[in-house]
Structures are given as C-alpha cells and as structure tokens.
PDB file of N, CA, C, O and CB in Angstrom:
ATOM      1  N   MET A   1       0.844  -1.187   0.003  1.00  0.00           N
ATOM      2  CA  MET A   1       0.000  -0.002  -0.002  1.00  0.00           C
ATOM      3  C   MET A   1       0.882   1.239  -0.001  1.00  0.00           C
ATOM      4  O   MET A   1       1.950   1.262   0.610  1.00  0.00           O
ATOM      5  CB  MET A   1      -0.959   0.002   1.214  1.00  0.00           C
ATOM      6  N   ILE A   2       0.422   2.251  -0.687  1.00  0.00           N
ATOM      7  CA  ILE A   2       1.058   3.563  -0.703  1.00  0.00           C
ATOM      8  C   ILE A   2       0.130   4.515   0.020  1.00  0.00           C
ATOM      9  O   ILE A   2      -1.069   4.553  -0.259  1.00  0.00           O
ATOM     10  CB  ILE A   2       1.360   4.053  -2.167  1.00  0.00           C
ATOM     11  N   THR A   3       0.680   5.289   0.953  1.00  0.00           N
ATOM     12  CA  THR A   3      -0.132   6.258   1.677  1.00  0.00           C
ATOM     13  C   THR A   3       0.090   7.633   1.065  1.00  0.00           C
ATOM     14  O   THR A   3       1.205   8.156   1.073  1.00  0.00           O
ATOM     15  CB  THR A   3       0.212   6.260   3.194  1.00  0.00           C
ATOM     16  N   LEU A   4      -0.964   8.201   0.544  1.00  0.00           N
ATOM     17  CA  LEU A   4      -0.953   9.561   0.027  1.00  0.00           C
ATOM     18  C   LEU A   4      -1.858  10.388   0.937  1.00  0.00           C
ATOM     19  O   LEU A   4      -2.667   9.825   1.675  1.00  0.00           O
ATOM     20  CB  LEU A   4      -1.427   9.620  -1.483  1.00  0.00           C
ATOM     21  N   PRO A   5      -1.737  11.698   0.895  1.00  0.00           N
ATOM     22  CA  PRO A   5      -2.602  12.502   1.745  1.00  0.00           C
ATOM     23  C   PRO A   5      -4.079  12.121   1.578  1.00  0.00           C
ATOM     24  O   PRO A   5      -4.622  12.182   0.475  1.00  0.00           O
ATOM     25  CB  PRO A   5      -2.406  13.980   1.434  1.00  0.00           C
ATOM     26  N   ALA A   6      -4.704  11.738   2.661  1.00  0.00           N
ATOM     27  CA  ALA A   6      -6.139  11.463   2.764  1.00  0.00           C
ATOM     28  C   ALA A   6      -6.595  10.153   2.116  1.00  0.00           C
ATOM     29  O   ALA A   6      -7.797   9.893   2.056  1.00  0.00           O
ATOM     30  CB  ALA A   6      -6.890  12.584   2.150  1.00  0.00           C
ATOM     31  N   LYS A   7      -5.670   9.324   1.631  1.00  0.00           N
ATOM     32  CA  LYS A   7      -6.131   8.050   1.086  1.00  0.00           C
ATOM     33  C   LYS A   7      -4.997   7.045   0.989  1.00  0.00           C
ATOM     34  O   LYS A   7      -3.829   7.411   0.858  1.00  0.00           O
ATOM     35  CB  LYS A   7      -6.758   8.256  -0.282  1.00  0.00           C
ATOM     36  N   ASN A   8      -5.363   5.769   1.055  1.00  0.00           N
ATOM     37  CA  ASN A   8      -4.422   4.683   0.808  1.00  0.00           C
ATOM     38  C   ASN A   8      -4.767   4.058  -0.523  1.00  0.00           C
ATOM     39  O   ASN A   8      -5.933   3.793  -0.814  1.00  0.00           O
ATOM     40  CB  ASN A   8      -4.455   3.625   1.949  1.00  0.00           C
ATOM     41  N   ILE A   9      -3.752   3.826  -1.327  1.00  0.00           N
ATOM     42  CA  ILE A   9      -3.945   3.278  -2.670  1.00  0.00           C
ATOM     43  C   ILE A   9      -3.010   2.083  -2.827  1.00  0.00           C
ATOM     44  O   ILE A   9      -1.836   2.153  -2.463  1.00  0.00           O
ATOM     45  CB  ILE A   9      -3.676   4.363  -3.780  1.00  0.00           C
ATOM     46  N   ALA A  10      -3.532   0.994  -3.368  1.00  0.00           N
ATOM     47  CA  ALA A  10      -2.671  -0.151  -3.663  1.00  0.00           C
ATOM     48  C   ALA A  10      -1.665   0.281  -4.726  1.00  0.00           C
ATOM     49  O   ALA A  10      -2.005   0.996  -5.669  1.00  0.00           O
ATOM     50  CB  ALA A  10      -3.511  -1.396  -4.144  1.00  0.00           C
ATOM     51  N   ALA A  11      -0.419  -0.165  -4.556  1.00  0.00           N
ATOM     52  CA  ALA A  11       0.648   0.226  -5.484  1.00  0.00           C
ATOM     53  C   ALA A  11       0.288  -0.107  -6.926  1.00  0.00           C
ATOM     54  O   ALA A  11       0.570   0.673  -7.836  1.00  0.00           O
ATOM     55  CB  ALA A  11       1.957  -0.463  -5.107  1.00  0.00           C
ATOM     56  N   VAL A  12      -0.333  -1.261  -7.133  1.00  0.00           N
ATOM     57  CA  VAL A  12      -0.684  -1.655  -8.499  1.00  0.00           C
ATOM     58  C   VAL A  12      -1.709  -0.694  -9.097  1.00  0.00           C
ATOM     59  O   VAL A  12      -1.661  -0.427 -10.297  1.00  0.00           O
ATOM     60  CB  VAL A  12      -1.232  -3.093  -8.519  1.00  0.00           C
ATOM     61  N   ASP A  13      -2.630  -0.168  -8.297  1.00  0.00           N
ATOM     62  CA  ASP A  13      -3.607   0.799  -8.791  1.00  0.00           C
ATOM     63  C   ASP A  13      -2.934   2.121  -9.136  1.00  0.00           C
ATOM     64  O   ASP A  13      -3.274   2.752 -10.136  1.00  0.00           O
ATOM     65  CB  ASP A  13      -4.712   1.024  -7.754  1.00  0.00           C
ATOM     66  N   GLN A  14      -1.990   2.534  -8.317  1.00  0.00           N
ATOM     67  CA  GLN A  14      -1.234   3.771  -8.581  1.00  0.00           C
ATOM     68  C   GLN A  14      -0.426   3.610  -9.867  1.00  0.00           C
ATOM     69  O   GLN A  14      -0.361   4.525 -10.688  1.00  0.00           O
ATOM     70  CB  GLN A  14      -0.290   4.118  -7.383  1.00  0.00           C
ATOM     71  N   MET A  15       0.179   2.452 -10.030  1.00  0.00           N
ATOM     72  CA  MET A  15       0.969   2.179 -11.229  1.00  0.00           C
ATOM     73  C   MET A  15       0.063   2.170 -12.466  1.00  0.00           C
ATOM     74  O   MET A  15       0.436   2.715 -13.505  1.00  0.00           O
ATOM     75  CB  MET A  15       1.716   0.826 -11.093  1.00  0.00           C
ATOM     76  N   ASP A  16      -1.115   1.559 -12.365  1.00  0.00           N
ATOM     77  CA  ASP A  16      -2.051   1.538 -13.484  1.00  0.00           C
ATOM     78  C   ASP A  16      -2.459   2.954 -13.887  1.00  0.00           C
ATOM     79  O   ASP A  16      -2.561   3.262 -15.075  1.00  0.00           O
ATOM     80  CB  ASP A  16      -3.290   0.714 -13.124  1.00  0.00           C
ATOM     81  N   GLU A  17      -2.688   3.803 -12.904  1.00  0.00           N
ATOM     82  CA  GLU A  17      -3.064   5.183 -13.196  1.00  0.00           C
ATOM     83  C   GLU A  17      -1.944   5.902 -13.955  1.00  0.00           C
ATOM     84  O   GLU A  17      -2.190   6.615 -14.928  1.00  0.00           O
ATOM     85  CB  GLU A  17      -3.395   5.934 -11.895  1.00  0.00           C
ATOM     86  N   GLY A  18      -0.712   5.697 -13.485  1.00  0.00           N
ATOM     87  CA  GLY A  18       0.430   6.310 -14.160  1.00  0.00           C
ATOM     88  C   GLY A  18       0.609   5.785 -15.573  1.00  0.00           C
ATOM     89  O   GLY A  18       0.908   6.552 -16.488  1.00  0.00           O
ATOM     90  N   MET A  19       0.428   4.486 -15.758  1.00  0.00           N
ATOM     91  CA  MET A  19       0.557   3.888 -17.084  1.00  0.00           C
ATOM     92  C   MET A  19      -0.546   4.390 -18.016  1.00  0.00           C
ATOM     93  O   MET A  19      -0.289   4.636 -19.194  1.00  0.00           O
ATOM     94  CB  MET A  19       0.513   2.355 -16.986  1.00  0.00           C
ATOM     95  N   ASP A  20      -1.759   4.544 -17.508  1.00  0.00           N
ATOM     96  CA  ASP A  20      -2.850   5.089 -18.317  1.00  0.00           C
ATOM     97  C   ASP A  20      -2.523   6.504 -18.790  1.00  0.00           C
ATOM     98  O   ASP A  20      -2.810   6.877 -19.928  1.00  0.00           O
ATOM     99  CB  ASP A  20      -4.165   5.088 -17.518  1.00  0.00           C
ATOM    100  N   THR A  21      -1.923   7.276 -17.904  1.00  0.00           N
ATOM    101  CA  THR A  21      -1.541   8.644 -18.257  1.00  0.00           C
ATOM    102  C   THR A  21      -0.468   8.633 -19.346  1.00  0.00           C
ATOM    103  O   THR A  21      -0.518   9.441 -20.273  1.00  0.00           O
ATOM    104  CB  THR A  21      -1.034   9.405 -17.010  1.00  0.00           C
ATOM    105  N   LEU A  22       0.502   7.720 -19.237  1.00  0.00           N
ATOM    106  CA  LEU A  22       1.529   7.611 -20.272  1.00  0.00           C
ATOM    107  C   LEU A  22       0.925   7.168 -21.606  1.00  0.00           C
ATOM    108  O   LEU A  22       1.340   7.641 -22.664  1.00  0.00           O
ATOM    109  CB  LEU A  22       2.621   6.627 -19.836  1.00  0.00           C
ATOM    110  N   ARG A  23      -0.048   6.269 -21.556  1.00  0.00           N
ATOM    111  CA  ARG A  23      -0.723   5.843 -22.794  1.00  0.00           C
ATOM    112  C   ARG A  23      -1.457   7.003 -23.448  1.00  0.00           C
ATOM    113  O   ARG A  23      -1.512   7.097 -24.674  1.00  0.00           O
ATOM    114  CB  ARG A  23      -1.710   4.702 -22.504  1.00  0.00           C
ATOM    115  N   THR A  24      -2.020   7.883 -22.631  1.00  0.00           N
ATOM    116  CA  THR A  24      -2.694   9.069 -23.165  1.00  0.00           C
ATOM    117  C   THR A  24      -1.694   9.927 -23.943  1.00  0.00           C
ATOM    118  O   THR A  24      -1.997  10.404 -25.036  1.00  0.00           O
ATOM    119  CB  THR A  24      -3.348   9.894 -22.020  1.00  0.00           C
ATOM    120  N   CYS A  25      -0.514  10.118 -23.378  1.00  0.00           N
ATOM    121  CA  CYS A  25       0.530  10.887 -24.073  1.00  0.00           C
ATOM    122  C   CYS A  25       0.935  10.200 -25.365  1.00  0.00           C
ATOM    123  O   CYS A  25       1.069  10.847 -26.403  1.00  0.00           O
ATOM    124  CB  CYS A  25       1.762  11.074 -23.170  1.00  0.00           C
ATOM    125  N   TRP A  26       1.126   8.911 -25.304  1.00  0.00           N
ATOM    126  CA  TRP A  26       1.508   8.149 -26.489  1.00  0.00           C
ATOM    127  C   TRP A  26       0.464   8.327 -27.585  1.00  0.00           C
ATOM    128  O   TRP A  26       0.808   8.558 -28.744  1.00  0.00           O
ATOM    129  CB  TRP A  26       1.680   6.656 -26.146  1.00  0.00           C
ATOM    130  N   SER A  27      -0.793   8.221 -27.225  1.00  0.00           N
ATOM    131  CA  SER A  27      -1.879   8.376 -28.203  1.00  0.00           C
ATOM    132  C   SER A  27      -1.868   9.768 -28.822  1.00  0.00           C
ATOM    133  O   SER A  27      -2.054   9.923 -30.029  1.00  0.00           O
ATOM    134  CB  SER A  27      -3.239   8.109 -27.542  1.00  0.00           C
ATOM    135  N   ALA A  28      -1.649  10.769 -27.989  1.00  0.00           N
ATOM    136  CA  ALA A  28      -1.644  12.150 -28.481  1.00  0.00           C
ATOM    137  C   ALA A  28      -0.502  12.388 -29.458  1.00  0.00           C
ATOM    138  O   ALA A  28      -0.621  13.227 -30.351  1.00  0.00           O
ATOM    139  CB  ALA A  28      -1.542  13.130 -27.313  1.00  0.00           C
ATOM    140  N   LEU A  29       0.592  11.671 -29.305  1.00  0.00           N
ATOM    141  CA  LEU A  29       1.760  11.868 -30.174  1.00  0.00           C
ATOM    142  C   LEU A  29       1.697  11.056 -31.469  1.00  0.00           C
ATOM    143  O   LEU A  29       2.612  11.144 -32.287  1.00  0.00           O
ATOM    144  CB  LEU A  29       3.017  11.508 -29.423  1.00  0.00           C
ATOM    145  N   GLN A  30       0.659  10.283 -31.667  1.00  0.00           N
ATOM    146  CA  GLN A  30       0.577   9.443 -32.846  1.00  0.00           C
ATOM    147  C   GLN A  30       0.233  10.218 -34.114  1.00  0.00           C
ATOM    148  O   GLN A  30       0.606   9.797 -35.209  1.00  0.00           O
ATOM    149  CB  GLN A  30      -0.437   8.371 -32.626  1.00  0.00           C
ATOM    150  N   ASP A  31      -0.464  11.330 -33.989  1.00  0.00           N
ATOM    151  CA  ASP A  31      -0.819  12.143 -35.154  1.00  0.00           C
ATOM    152  C   ASP A  31      -0.018  13.436 -35.109  1.00  0.00           C
ATOM    153  O   ASP A  31      -0.448  14.417 -34.502  1.00  0.00           O
ATOM    154  CB  ASP A  31      -2.352  12.440 -35.192  1.00  0.00           C
ATOM    155  N   MET A  32       1.122  13.437 -35.740  1.00  0.00           N
ATOM    156  CA  MET A  32       2.033  14.580 -35.689  1.00  0.00           C
ATOM    157  C   MET A  32       1.434  15.831 -36.356  1.00  0.00           C
ATOM    158  O   MET A  32       1.901  16.944 -36.117  1.00  0.00           O
ATOM    159  CB  MET A  32       3.355  14.216 -36.362  1.00  0.00           C
ATOM    160  N   SER A  33       0.406  15.645 -37.189  1.00  0.00           N
ATOM    161  CA  SER A  33      -0.165  16.799 -37.889  1.00  0.00           C
ATOM    162  C   SER A  33      -0.936  17.728 -36.948  1.00  0.00           C
ATOM    163  O   SER A  33      -1.172  18.888 -37.288  1.00  0.00           O
ATOM    164  CB  SER A  33      -1.086  16.324 -39.006  1.00  0.00           C
ATOM    165  N   VAL A  34      -1.329  17.240 -35.780  1.00  0.00           N
ATOM    166  CA  VAL A  34      -2.085  18.080 -34.848  1.00  0.00           C
ATOM    167  C   VAL A  34      -1.216  18.664 -33.736  1.00  0.00           C
ATOM    168  O   VAL A  34      -1.731  19.311 -32.824  1.00  0.00           O
ATOM    169  CB  VAL A  34      -3.211  17.279 -34.237  1.00  0.00           C
ATOM    170  N   LEU A  35       0.074  18.443 -33.803  1.00  0.00           N
ATOM    171  CA  LEU A  35       0.964  18.907 -32.731  1.00  0.00           C
ATOM    172  C   LEU A  35       1.338  20.380 -32.929  1.00  0.00           C
ATOM    173  O   LEU A  35       2.316  20.709 -33.601  1.00  0.00           O
ATOM    174  CB  LEU A  35       2.241  18.038 -32.679  1.00  0.00           C
ATOM    175  N   ASP A  36       0.547  21.235 -32.336  1.00  0.00           N
ATOM    176  CA  ASP A  36       0.889  22.651 -32.298  1.00  0.00           C
ATOM    177  C   ASP A  36       1.465  22.937 -30.904  1.00  0.00           C
ATOM    178  O   ASP A  36       1.612  22.023 -30.093  1.00  0.00           O
ATOM    179  CB  ASP A  36      -0.370  23.565 -32.613  1.00  0.00           C
ATOM    180  N   ASP A  37       1.782  24.177 -30.636  1.00  0.00           N
ATOM    181  CA  ASP A  37       2.387  24.529 -29.347  1.00  0.00           C
ATOM    182  C   ASP A  37       1.487  24.176 -28.172  1.00  0.00           C
ATOM    183  O   ASP A  37       1.967  23.704 -27.141  1.00  0.00           O
ATOM    184  CB  ASP A  37       2.711  26.010 -29.311  1.00  0.00           C
ATOM    185  N   GLU A  38       0.189  24.401 -28.321  1.00  0.00           N
ATOM    186  CA  GLU A  38      -0.751  24.108 -27.240  1.00  0.00           C
ATOM    187  C   GLU A  38      -0.798  22.597 -26.954  1.00  0.00           C
ATOM    188  O   GLU A  38      -0.825  22.173 -25.798  1.00  0.00           O
ATOM    189  CB  GLU A  38      -2.161  24.631 -27.599  1.00  0.00           C
ATOM    190  N   MET A  39      -0.808  21.806 -28.019  1.00  0.00           N
ATOM    191  CA  MET A  39      -0.850  20.347 -27.856  1.00  0.00           C
ATOM    192  C   MET A  39       0.446  19.838 -27.213  1.00  0.00           C
ATOM    193  O   MET A  39       0.408  18.963 -26.348  1.00  0.00           O
ATOM    194  CB  MET A  39      -1.075  19.656 -29.225  1.00  0.00           C
ATOM    195  N   ILE A  40       1.572  20.377 -27.628  1.00  0.00           N
ATOM    196  CA  ILE A  40       2.857  19.971 -27.049  1.00  0.00           C
ATOM    197  C   ILE A  40       2.891  20.319 -25.562  1.00  0.00           C
ATOM    198  O   ILE A  40       3.363  19.520 -24.753  1.00  0.00           O
ATOM    199  CB  ILE A  40       4.039  20.654 -27.793  1.00  0.00           C
ATOM    200  N   LEU A  41       2.399  21.493 -25.196  1.00  0.00           N
ATOM    201  CA  LEU A  41       2.354  21.883 -23.791  1.00  0.00           C
ATOM    202  C   LEU A  41       1.445  20.944 -23.004  1.00  0.00           C
ATOM    203  O   LEU A  41       1.765  20.574 -21.874  1.00  0.00           O
ATOM    204  CB  LEU A  41       1.871  23.336 -23.650  1.00  0.00           C
ATOM    205  N   SER A  42       0.319  20.560 -23.590  1.00  0.00           N
ATOM    206  CA  SER A  42      -0.596  19.630 -22.924  1.00  0.00           C
ATOM    207  C   SER A  42       0.054  18.275 -22.692  1.00  0.00           C
ATOM    208  O   SER A  42      -0.072  17.696 -21.613  1.00  0.00           O
ATOM    209  CB  SER A  42      -1.868  19.458 -23.746  1.00  0.00           C
ATOM    210  N   VAL A  43       0.749  17.772 -23.705  1.00  0.00           N
ATOM    211  CA  VAL A  43       1.437  16.476 -23.564  1.00  0.00           C
ATOM    212  C   VAL A  43       2.526  16.582 -22.505  1.00  0.00           C
ATOM    213  O   VAL A  43       2.702  15.678 -21.688  1.00  0.00           O
ATOM    214  CB  VAL A  43       2.048  16.018 -24.921  1.00  0.00           C
ATOM    215  N   ARG A  44       3.250  17.689 -22.526  1.00  0.00           N
ATOM    216  CA  ARG A  44       4.305  17.908 -21.529  1.00  0.00           C
ATOM    217  C   ARG A  44       3.756  17.903 -20.114  1.00  0.00           C
ATOM    218  O   ARG A  44       4.333  17.285 -19.220  1.00  0.00           O
ATOM    219  CB  ARG A  44       5.017  19.225 -21.796  1.00  0.00           C
ATOM    220  N   CYS A  45       2.639  18.594 -19.911  1.00  0.00           N
ATOM    221  CA  CYS A  45       2.016  18.640 -18.582  1.00  0.00           C
ATOM    222  C   CYS A  45       1.479  17.259 -18.179  1.00  0.00           C
ATOM    223  O   CYS A  45       1.563  16.875 -17.013  1.00  0.00           O
ATOM    224  CB  CYS A  45       0.872  19.683 -18.560  1.00  0.00           C
ATOM    225  N   THR A  46       0.937  16.531 -19.130  1.00  0.00           N
ATOM    226  CA  THR A  46       0.423  15.191 -18.842  1.00  0.00           C
ATOM    227  C   THR A  46       1.558  14.253 -18.484  1.00  0.00           C
ATOM    228  O   THR A  46       1.395  13.405 -17.606  1.00  0.00           O
ATOM    229  CB  THR A  46      -0.361  14.638 -20.039  1.00  0.00           C
ATOM    230  N   LEU A  47       2.704  14.379 -19.138  1.00  0.00           N
ATOM    231  CA  LEU A  47       3.871  13.577 -18.766  1.00  0.00           C
ATOM    232  C   LEU A  47       4.329  13.904 -17.347  1.00  0.00           C
ATOM    233  O   LEU A  47       4.724  13.007 -16.603  1.00  0.00           O
ATOM    234  CB  LEU A  47       5.022  13.811 -19.758  1.00  0.00           C
ATOM    235  N   ALA A  48       4.279  15.171 -16.971  1.00  0.00           N
ATOM    236  CA  ALA A  48       4.648  15.559 -15.602  1.00  0.00           C
ATOM    237  C   ALA A  48       3.713  14.908 -14.583  1.00  0.00           C
ATOM    238  O   ALA A  48       4.158  14.469 -13.522  1.00  0.00           O
ATOM    239  CB  ALA A  48       4.612  17.097 -15.447  1.00  0.00           C
ATOM    240  N   VAL A  49       2.420  14.845 -14.903  1.00  0.00           N
ATOM    241  CA  VAL A  49       1.452  14.178 -14.018  1.00  0.00           C
ATOM    242  C   VAL A  49       1.779  12.692 -13.909  1.00  0.00           C
ATOM    243  O   VAL A  49       1.726  12.126 -12.817  1.00  0.00           O
ATOM    244  CB  VAL A  49       0.002  14.372 -14.539  1.00  0.00           C
ATOM    245  N   ALA A  50       2.115  12.058 -15.027  1.00  0.00           N
ATOM    246  CA  ALA A  50       2.457  10.628 -15.009  1.00  0.00           C
ATOM    247  C   ALA A  50       3.677  10.376 -14.138  1.00  0.00           C
ATOM    248  O   ALA A  50       3.703   9.423 -13.359  1.00  0.00           O
ATOM    249  CB  ALA A  50       2.715  10.112 -16.438  1.00  0.00           C
ATOM    250  N   ILE A  51       4.676  11.220 -14.266  1.00  0.00           N
ATOM    251  CA  ILE A  51       5.894  11.057 -13.454  1.00  0.00           C
ATOM    252  C   ILE A  51       5.560  11.187 -11.974  1.00  0.00           C
ATOM    253  O   ILE A  51       6.015  10.377 -11.167  1.00  0.00           O
ATOM    254  CB  ILE A  51       6.969  12.104 -13.854  1.00  0.00           C
ATOM    255  N   GLU A  52       4.778  12.187 -11.608  1.00  0.00           N
ATOM    256  CA  GLU A  52       4.396  12.375 -10.206  1.00  0.00           C
ATOM    257  C   GLU A  52       3.539  11.223  -9.704  1.00  0.00           C
ATOM    258  O   GLU A  52       3.641  10.836  -8.540  1.00  0.00           O
ATOM    259  CB  GLU A  52       3.646  13.694 -10.032  1.00  0.00           C
ATOM    260  N   THR A  53       2.698  10.675 -10.567  1.00  0.00           N
ATOM    261  CA  THR A  53       1.840   9.547 -10.186  1.00  0.00           C
ATOM    262  C   THR A  53       2.675   8.302  -9.906  1.00  0.00           C
ATOM    263  O   THR A  53       2.364   7.525  -9.004  1.00  0.00           O
ATOM    264  CB  THR A  53       0.808   9.254 -11.292  1.00  0.00           C
ATOM    265  N   LEU A  54       3.732   8.122 -10.684  1.00  0.00           N
ATOM    266  CA  LEU A  54       4.556   6.920 -10.536  1.00  0.00           C
ATOM    267  C   LEU A  54       5.625   7.045  -9.446  1.00  0.00           C
ATOM    268  O   LEU A  54       6.188   6.031  -9.035  1.00  0.00           O
ATOM    269  CB  LEU A  54       5.220   6.600 -11.851  1.00  0.00           C
ATOM    270  N   LYS A  55       5.918   8.239  -8.974  1.00  0.00           N
ATOM    271  CA  LYS A  55       6.962   8.419  -7.941  1.00  0.00           C
ATOM    272  C   LYS A  55       6.713   7.600  -6.680  1.00  0.00           C
ATOM    273  O   LYS A  55       7.654   6.977  -6.188  1.00  0.00           O
ATOM    274  CB  LYS A  55       7.064   9.882  -7.564  1.00  0.00           C
ATOM    275  N   PRO A  56       5.493   7.564  -6.123  1.00  0.00           N
ATOM    276  CA  PRO A  56       5.293   6.764  -4.912  1.00  0.00           C
ATOM    277  C   PRO A  56       5.503   5.266  -5.144  1.00  0.00           C
ATOM    278  O   PRO A  56       5.966   4.557  -4.250  1.00  0.00           O
ATOM    279  CB  PRO A  56       3.900   6.998  -4.371  1.00  0.00           C
ATOM    280  N   VAL A  57       5.166   4.787  -6.335  1.00  0.00           N
ATOM    281  CA  VAL A  57       5.378   3.363  -6.648  1.00  0.00           C
ATOM    282  C   VAL A  57       6.872   3.085  -6.700  1.00  0.00           C
ATOM    283  O   VAL A  57       7.341   2.087  -6.150  1.00  0.00           O
ATOM    284  CB  VAL A  57       4.698   2.971  -8.003  1.00  0.00           C
ATOM    285  N   ARG A  58       7.615   3.955  -7.353  1.00  0.00           N
ATOM    286  CA  ARG A  58       9.074   3.792  -7.431  1.00  0.00           C
ATOM    287  C   ARG A  58       9.700   3.809  -6.036  1.00  0.00           C
ATOM    288  O   ARG A  58      10.570   2.997  -5.724  1.00  0.00           O
ATOM    289  CB  ARG A  58       9.695   4.903  -8.304  1.00  0.00           C
ATOM    290  N   ALA A  59       9.249   4.739  -5.214  1.00  0.00           N
ATOM    291  CA  ALA A  59       9.775   4.837  -3.846  1.00  0.00           C
ATOM    292  C   ALA A  59       9.487   3.563  -3.068  1.00  0.00           C
ATOM    293  O   ALA A  59      10.346   3.063  -2.342  1.00  0.00           O
ATOM    294  CB  ALA A  59       9.170   6.050  -3.116  1.00  0.00           C
ATOM    295  N   MET A  60       8.268   3.037  -3.223  1.00  0.00           N
ATOM    296  CA  MET A  60       7.917   1.817  -2.510  1.00  0.00           C
ATOM    297  C   MET A  60       8.767   0.651  -2.979  1.00  0.00           C
ATOM    298  O   MET A  60       9.247  -0.136  -2.163  1.00  0.00           O
ATOM    299  CB  MET A  60       6.441   1.498  -2.693  1.00  0.00           C
ATOM    300  N   LEU A  61       8.955   0.532  -4.279  1.00  0.00           N
ATOM    301  CA  LEU A  61       9.756  -0.571  -4.829  1.00  0.00           C
ATOM    302  C   LEU A  61      11.224  -0.461  -4.421  1.00  0.00           C
ATOM    303  O   LEU A  61      11.919  -1.470  -4.300  1.00  0.00           O
ATOM    304  CB  LEU A  61       9.645  -0.596  -6.355  1.00  0.00           C
ATOM    305  N   ASN A  62      11.690   0.779  -4.211  1.00  0.00           N
ATOM    306  CA  ASN A  62      13.058   0.998  -3.755  1.00  0.00           C
ATOM    307  C   ASN A  62      13.207   0.897  -2.252  1.00  0.00           C
ATOM    308  O   ASN A  62      14.311   1.026  -1.722  1.00  0.00           O
ATOM    309  CB  ASN A  62      13.537   2.336  -4.210  1.00  0.00           C
ATOM    310  N   GLY A  63      12.091   0.665  -1.556  1.00  0.00           N
ATOM    311  CA  GLY A  63      12.138   0.517  -0.109  1.00  0.00           C
ATOM    312  C   GLY A  63      12.216   1.813   0.649  1.00  0.00           C
ATOM    313  O   GLY A  63      12.561   1.819   1.830  1.00  0.00           O
ATOM    314  N   GLU A  64      11.903   2.914  -0.002  1.00  0.00           N
ATOM    315  CA  GLU A  64      11.917   4.232   0.654  1.00  0.00           C
ATOM    316  C   GLU A  64      10.612   4.433   1.412  1.00  0.00           C
ATOM    317  O   GLU A  64       9.580   3.876   1.037  1.00  0.00           O
ATOM    318  CB  GLU A  64      12.125   5.377  -0.387  1.00  0.00           C
ATOM    319  N   GLY A  65      10.654   5.203   2.444  1.00  0.00           N
ATOM    320  CA  GLY A  65       9.433   5.543   3.179  1.00  0.00           C
ATOM    321  C   GLY A  65       8.902   4.416   4.043  1.00  0.00           C
ATOM    322  O   GLY A  65       7.745   4.464   4.460  1.00  0.00           O
ATOM    323  N   GLY A  66       9.704   3.408   4.323  1.00  0.00           N
ATOM    324  CA  GLY A  66       9.288   2.338   5.206  1.00  0.00           C
ATOM    325  C   GLY A  66       8.287   1.348   4.608  1.00  0.00           C
ATOM    326  O   GLY A  66       7.705   0.544   5.337  1.00  0.00           O
ATOM    327  N   ALA A  67       8.082   1.397   3.301  1.00  0.00           N
ATOM    328  CA  ALA A  67       7.121   0.501   2.662  1.00  0.00           C
ATOM    329  C   ALA A  67       7.835  -0.489   1.760  1.00  0.00           C
ATOM    330  O   ALA A  67       7.610  -0.510   0.550  1.00  0.00           O
ATOM    331  CB  ALA A  67       6.086   1.299   1.860  1.00  0.00           C
ATOM    332  N   ALA A  68       8.684  -1.296   2.341  1.00  0.00           N
ATOM    333  CA  ALA A  68       9.440  -2.262   1.537  1.00  0.00           C
ATOM    334  C   ALA A  68       8.687  -3.555   1.387  1.00  0.00           C
ATOM    335  O   ALA A  68       9.174  -4.482   0.740  1.00  0.00           O
ATOM    336  CB  ALA A  68      10.798  -2.529   2.154  1.00  0.00           C
TER     337      ALA A  68
END
C-alpha cells in the first residue's frame, strides 16, 4: 500500500493510473499533424502528471518511506 494525503492506494492501482496517463501521451503523439504549441504543452504537462503519479510506486519498490 502507498499512503498519500487522505487516502491509501494499492501500489498496483497507482501504477495503473500512471501507465494510463503515459498511454494518453503516447496516443496524443501518434498524429504529428495536430501537434501545435498548445498540444505539445498539454502532452508535456500530462507527462509531468504521469511522473508524479509513478513516484510513490518507485519509492515503494526501492524501499523508501518504510514501505518495503
């Protein structure tokens, strides 16, 4: 389990959420004809969300935070 503010989430669920976010970015990058500055910024921000979503899973797998 990963403890986040106000909720406990199973690591696999947190990982699934992060992977879904990465898939969203992948899908957005498939049609290069629609990539304008606004779209690139959106993908960039979505990647940042994915990274933040996956950080607690990485920490848990590395044994950080007492959740080994």
